C-alpha angles and dihedrals in degrees: 000000000000092000090053090050094050090049094050090045093051094045089049088048093050094045091049094053091045090051091045090053089050090052096049092047090054091047091051087053090050095048091050090047089053092049090049093046093049090050090053093045094055096050118124112262099194115127096230090060095043098111093048093046092051088047092052091044093053090047094049092051088054094047096050090048092053089046091054094044090050091050092050094048090049092056098035123104093194118123092232111048093182099137115179118245139161112271121233094237 
């Protein structure tokens, strides 16, 4: 009885920690998405700055993509950490 209880308790603890990690990862992704969306929303919409704004937006997309890929590779335990991201070029 005690062995069964300990096994179930340890399994529950492991599952709880795994689920908390997933939740925190999704929260991080959501926070970055919110920050990215705010940067896009507050971009200047005047016609004279259109080219600069588009260049900034494209660069921001690529930097956020690289940031998310770097974060995933940091926490990943896979042998190959080759996550796809949008290149800066």
